[in-house]
C-alpha positions in Angstrom: -70.4 15.8 -1.9 -68.7 13.7 -4.8 -66.9 16.8 -5.3 -65.8 17.6 -2.5 -64.4 14.2 -1.7 -62.2 15.3 -5.3 -61.0 18.2 -4.1 -59.7 17.8 -0.6 -58.6 14.7 -2.1 -56.2 16.4 -4.7 -55.4 19.4 -2.5 -54.1 16.7 -0.1 -51.9 15.1 -2.9 -51.0 18.9 -3.9 -50.0 19.2 -0.3 -48.0 15.7 0.0 -46.1 16.2 -3.5 -44.8 20.0 -1.9 -43.4 18.3 1.0 -41.8 15.1 -1.5 -40.0 17.9 -3.1 -38.7 19.5 0.6 -37.6 16.8 1.5 -36.1 15.8 -1.0 -34.5 19.8 -1.7 -33.5 19.0 2.1 -31.6 15.4 1.7 -29.9 17.1 -1.4 -29.0 20.1 1.0 -27.4 17.9 3.8 -25.2 15.8 0.8 -23.7 18.9 -0.1 -19.7 18.2 -0.3 -17.2 20.5 1.4 -13.7 19.7 0.6 -10.2 21.3 1.0 -7.5 21.2 -1.9 -3.9 22.2 -0.5 -1.2 22.5 -3.4 2.4 23.2 -3.8 3.5 26.0 -5.9 6.1 23.6 -8.4 4.0 21.0 -10.6 5.7 18.5 -9.5 5.8 19.0 -6.0 9.9 18.2 -6.1 12.0 21.1 -4.3 15.7 21.6 -4.5 17.4 22.0 -0.8 17.6 25.9 0.2 14.1 26.8 -2.2 11.0 27.4 -0.1 7.4 26.2 -0.7 4.5 27.7 -1.1 1.8 26.5 -0.3 -2.4 27.0 -1.4 -5.3 26.0 0.2 -8.3 26.7 -1.3 -11.7 25.6 0.2 -14.6 24.6 -1.8 -18.5 23.5 -1.3 -20.3 21.4 -4.1 -16.8 22.6 -6.1 -17.6 25.7 -5.8 -14.8 28.3 -4.5 -16.5 29.7 -0.9 -15.3 32.3 1.1 -14.5 33.6 4.9 -13.8 29.9 6.2 -11.0 29.7 8.8 -8.7 26.6 8.9 -5.9 25.1 11.0 -2.7 24.1 9.6 0.1 21.9 10.8 3.7 22.0 8.9 6.4 19.7 9.2 8.9 17.0 8.2 6.6 13.7 7.8 5.6 11.9 10.8 7.7 14.2 12.9 6.4 16.5 15.2 5.0 20.1 13.9 7.6 22.9 13.4 4.5 25.5 12.8 0.8 25.4 13.9 -1.3 28.2 13.2 -4.8 29.2 11.9 -6.2 31.8 9.5 -9.5 32.8 7.3 -9.6 32.2 4.0 -11.6 35.8 3.4 -11.2 35.5 -0.3 -11.7 31.1 -0.9 -8.4 30.6 -0.6 -4.6 31.2 1.2 -1.1 30.6 0.4 1.4 29.9 3.5 4.9 30.3 3.1 7.6 27.5 4.1 11.0 27.2 5.2 13.3 25.4 2.8 15.1 21.5 4.7 18.6 21.3 5.3 19.0 17.8 4.7 17.0 15.7 1.6 13.3 14.9 2.7 9.6 15.3 2.6 7.9 18.6 4.2 4.0 18.5 5.1 1.0 21.0 5.7 -2.2 19.5 7.2 -4.5 21.7 6.7 -8.6 21.0 9.0 -11.7 22.9 8.5 -15.0 22.8 10.6 -18.1 21.9 8.4 -21.1 21.0 10.4 -20.4 18.4 13.1 -17.2 16.8 10.6 -13.7 17.5 10.8 -12.3 17.9 7.0 -8.9 17.4 6.2 -6.2 17.9 3.4 -2.3 17.8 3.0 0.0 18.2 0.6 3.8 16.8 0.8 7.1 18.8 -0.9 9.9 16.8 -1.4 13.3 18.2 -1.1 16.6 16.2 -3.8 14.4 13.1 -2.5 16.8 11.3 -5.2 19.5 11.8 -2.3 18.3 10.3 0.6 19.7 8.0 2.3 19.2 4.4 4.2 19.7 4.6 7.7 19.8 0.9 8.7 22.8 -1.0 8.4 23.6 -4.2 6.0 24.8 -6.7 8.2 28.0 -8.7 6.9 26.2 -11.9 6.8 23.1 -11.3 5.5 23.2 -13.3 2.5 24.3 -16.1 4.1 21.6 -15.6 6.4 19.0 -15.9 3.9 21.0 -18.1 1.5 20.5 -20.5 5.0 17.4 -20.1 5.6 16.3 -21.0 2.3 18.5 -24.5 2.3 16.1 -25.5 4.9 12.8 -24.9 3.1 14.4 -26.8 -0.1 13.9 -29.7 2.8 10.6 -28.9 3.5 8.6 -31.4 1.0 5.3 -29.3 -1.3 2.4 -31.4 0.1 0.0 -29.5 -2.2 -3.7 -29.2 -1.7 -6.0 -28.3 -4.6 -9.6 -27.1 -4.0 -11.3 -26.0 -7.0 -13.5 -23.4 -6.6 -16.1 -23.9 -9.7 -18.6 -20.8 -7.6 -16.0 -18.2 -8.6 -14.5 -20.0 -12.1 -15.1 -18.7 -15.5 -15.3 -19.7 -19.3 -11.8 -19.2 -19.4 -10.0 -19.9 -15.8 -10.1 -22.7 -13.3 -9.7 -20.8 -10.0 -8.6 -23.0 -6.8 -8.0 -22.5 -3.2 -4.3 -23.9 -2.8 -2.4 -24.4 0.5 1.1 -26.3 0.6 3.9 -27.1 3.2 5.8 -24.1 4.1 9.1 -23.8 6.6 8.0 -26.0 9.6 4.5 -27.3 10.0 2.7 -23.8 9.1 1.5 -23.9 5.7 0.7 -21.0 2.7 -3.2 -20.6 1.2 -3.8 -18.8 -1.7 -6.1 -18.3 -4.8 -4.5 -20.0 -8.3 -5.9 -18.8 -11.2 -5.1 -21.1 -14.2 -6.3 -20.0 -18.0 -8.5 -23.2 -19.2 -6.9 -22.9 -22.8 -4.4 -25.1 -23.2 -0.5 -23.6 -23.4 1.8 -21.8 -21.4 2.0 -19.2 -19.9 3.7 -16.2 -17.8 2.8 -16.3 -14.0 2.6 -13.7 -11.2 2.8 -14.3 -7.5 0.4 -11.7 -5.8 2.1 -10.8 -2.8 -0.2 -9.6 0.2 -0.6 -6.0 2.3 -0.8 -6.0 5.9 -3.9 -7.0 7.7 -6.2 -9.7 8.1 -8.8 -11.4 5.1 -9.8 -13.3 2.5 -8.7 -13.4 -0.7 -10.6 -13.3 -4.0 -7.6 -13.8 -7.0 -6.7 -12.3 -9.8 -8.6 -12.9 -12.8 -8.9 -11.1 -14.7 -5.2 -11.1 -15.1 -6.0 -14.7 -15.8 -8.2 -14.2 -18.2 -5.4 -12.2 -20.1 -3.2 -15.4 -20.7 -1.5 -15.5 -17.1 -1.3 -17.9 -14.1 -1.7 -15.9 -10.9 -2.0 -16.8 -7.3 -2.1 -14.1 -4.6 -1.7 -15.8 -1.5 -2.1 -15.1 2.1 0.3 -14.6 4.8 -0.9 -15.6 7.9 -0.9 -20.3 7.2 -4.6 -19.9 7.0 -7.8 -20.3 4.9 -7.9 -17.9 2.0 -11.5 -18.0 1.2 -13.5 -18.3 5.1 -16.7 -15.9 6.5 -15.3 -12.5 7.1 -15.9 -13.0 10.8 -13.3 -15.0 11.5 -10.8 -12.9 9.9 -12.6 -9.9 11.5 -12.0 -12.7 15.1 -8.2 -12.5 14.5 -7.4 -9.3 13.4 -8.5 -8.6 17.0 -7.2 -11.6 18.7 -4.6 -14.0 17.9 -2.7 -11.7 15.2 -3.6 -8.2 16.5 0.0 -6.6 16.2 1.5 -10.0 14.2 4.0 -7.3 12.7 5.8 -7.5 16.2 5.9 -10.6 16.7 9.3 -12.0 18.2 10.9 -8.8 16.7 13.5 -10.0 18.8 14.7 -12.5 17.7 16.1 -12.9 13.9 15.3 -16.3 14.2 11.8 -16.6 14.6 10.7 -13.3 13.5 6.9 -13.2 12.1 8.3 -12.5 9.0 10.5 -14.8 8.6 8.8 -17.7 7.5 6.7 -14.7 5.6 9.6 -14.0 3.5 10.0 -18.0 3.0 6.4 -18.6 2.6 6.6 -16.4 -1.4 9.8 -18.4 -1.9 7.3 -21.7 -1.4 4.4 -20.1 -3.1 7.3 -19.5 -6.3 7.9 -23.1 -5.9 4.7 -24.0 -6.5 4.6 -21.5 -10.0 7.7 -23.0 -11.1 6.5 -26.3 -11.3 3.2 -26.2 -12.9 2.8 -27.8 -15.9 1.5 -24.8 -17.4 4.1 -22.5 -16.7 6.6 -21.5 -19.3 9.0 -21.6 -17.6 10.8 -18.8 -18.1 8.4 -14.8 -17.5 7.5 -15.1 -13.8 6.7 -11.8 -12.0 5.9 -10.9 -8.6 3.6 -7.8 -7.8 2.1 -6.1 -4.4 1.4 -2.9 -1.8 2.4 -1.7 1.1 3.6 -4.8 2.8 3.4 -6.9 -0.8 5.1 -3.7 -1.7 8.0 -5.0 0.7 7.2 -8.9 -0.3 7.6 -8.1 -3.6 11.0 -6.3 -3.6 12.4 -9.1 -1.1 11.2 -12.4 -3.2 13.1 -10.5 -6.1 15.9 -9.9 -4.7 15.6 -13.4 -2.8 15.3 -15.9 -5.8 16.5 -15.4 -9.0 13.7 -17.5 -11.1 12.1 -13.5 -10.3 12.4 -11.7 -14.2 10.1 -8.7 -13.1 9.0 -7.2 -9.9 5.8 -4.3 -8.7 5.9 -2.4 -6.1 3.6 0.0 -4.9 4.3 1.8 -1.9 6.6 0.1 -0.1 6.5 -1.2 3.8 9.3 -1.7 6.3 11.6 0.0 4.3 14.9 2.0 6.8 12.1 1.4 9.8 14.8 3.2 12.0 14.6 6.2 10.2 12.9 7.9 13.8 16.7 7.0 15.5 17.8 9.9 12.6 15.1 12.1 13.4 13.0 11.7 10.1 10.1 9.1 9.3 11.0 5.6 9.0 9.3 2.8 7.4 5.5 0.8 8.3 5.1 -0.6 10.9 6.6 2.7 12.6 8.6 0.2 15.3 10.7 3.2 16.6 8.5 6.6 16.3 7.5 7.8 19.6 5.1 5.6 20.8 7.1 2.8 20.3 10.5 3.5 20.4 10.9 2.9 24.1 9.6 -0.3 23.4 11.6 -1.8 20.2 15.2 0.7 20.6 17.3 -2.9 22.0 20.3 -4.1 21.1 18.8 -7.1 19.9 15.6 -6.0 17.9 17.8 -3.1 16.4 19.5 -6.4 14.3 16.2 -7.9 13.9 15.2 -5.1 12.1 18.5 -5.6 9.8 18.0 -8.9 8.5 14.1 -8.0 7.6 14.3 -3.9 6.6 13.5 -3.9 2.4 16.4 -1.2 2.1 18.6 -4.5 2.6 16.9 -6.2 0.0 16.7 -3.7 -2.4 20.2 -3.4 -2.6 20.4 -7.3 -3.9 17.7 -6.7 -6.5 18.8 -7.6 -10.0 16.0 -8.1 -12.5 13.5 -4.4 -13.4 11.2 -3.1 -11.5 7.9 -0.8 -11.4 7.1 1.2 -8.4 5.2 3.3 -7.9 3.9 5.8 -4.6 2.5 9.4 -3.8 3.8 12.3 -1.9 1.0 12.1 0.1 1.3 8.8 1.8 0.7 8.8 5.3 0.8 4.8 6.3 4.7 4.5 4.0 5.8 7.7 4.4 8.1 8.6 1.1 11.6 9.1 2.9 11.9 5.6 3.7 10.9 4.7 0.6 12.7 6.4 -1.5 15.8 5.0 0.9 14.9 1.6 -0.6 14.5 3.0 -4.0 17.8 5.3 -3.9 19.3 1.9 -3.0 18.4 0.1 -6.4 21.4 0.2 -8.7 19.2 -2.7 -11.5 16.7 -1.1 -13.9 13.8 0.8 -12.5 11.1 3.2 -13.1 9.4 4.8 -10.3 6.0 6.7 -11.2 5.2 9.2 -8.3 1.2 9.9 -8.1 1.7 13.0 -5.3 -1.3 13.9 -4.5 -2.8 10.4 -3.4 -2.3 9.1 -0.3 -1.5 5.2 1.1 -3.9 3.5 -1.9 -3.8 2.7 -6.1 -5.6 5.2 -8.4 -7.1 3.5 -10.9 -5.3 5.0 -13.6 -2.1 4.3 -11.6 -3.1 0.1 -11.2 -3.2 0.5 -15.1 0.4 1.7 -15.6 1.5 -1.3 -13.8 -0.7 -3.8 -15.3 0.4 -2.8 -18.9 4.0 -2.6 -18.1 4.1 -5.8 -16.3 1.9 -7.3 -19.5 4.6 -5.5 -22.2 7.8 -7.4 -20.2 6.4 -11.0 -19.7 4.9 -11.3 -23.1 8.2 -9.7 -24.8 9.1 -12.7 -27.0 
């Protein structure tokens, strides 16, 4: 009897082990990766007017090419209606799509999709045509500089009323971390995370301005540990270290659609307080006892890329800027049959609401292109051709308007995000500039 029980237990163990192997194999199979890769035939994806690009589509399963995959594609200028829609079978695991040239400087995008189980897999590639020749569509008002000079004069009358709260749980052995809040224009406040090296000395300072949205912030402790004072601000006049649920509620409620608040009035438009808040944050940094008095920079991406350019244009204390994929650039592009910048005030879904004299006038005083024209300091700029949030056409309209020293790093396959190597390149550029004797 004892032997029979042992044999039964052994058999049970073998069966369970076998089932476990099958389960693991099944789980492995369900996590297999299907991807589409789309590329243009020139290595840099840049063409002259009249050149005809060819796009290559490849289907991969777990990194290996697979045949007989059906794909659909749309081809046309970025963010505009497609000029061609079609489908094809990748009988050999890959296929080519020939495209016509553009007749004016801009970007041509192919978007490819395929069904994989219950999911739609998407990929795209974007060809540039003479991007260095893209001109802005936004008008520069005659009193642009006067308008902002007067606004800053009003800000100068507002006391700092700075309040610091040490965040012991975030501080490190070498960096003190605080939540800072200071008085902004009117009765509003600016909140941010301030990081200051503990070692006594004088340091360069970097203002970090935020991308769009409503969220908390951690501050740039890593850069502070390299010997910089850093201040990462929010723009909404609320503390930046609250529970995530608070920001979720604001994002869905009171602050939903904030980029369009008071767009019909240049004096009360939402971004007026935001732009001036960036200047007020500089006021604090420039008066910090550990600041070296000379080396001050601003950095950000998307909405923050816009704010970097705006801040550097408005304030001569800025010596260098870094801007990733700047938003709010040439927003009127859609009115000229091409892509306009985020937040897409004049695209097909918004043009009927926003195409008014008052709103167009407001845009002229806040569009990044018109600040780019005022820049006097060196800047590092970076974006990808596949950005679907901030169209490269709009960003080149701003970049081409800059007469100050400038460096552009294109990561062509990237979308609306920072790649690690992209961020590292920008950080190294900034550190090199700020720490030069």
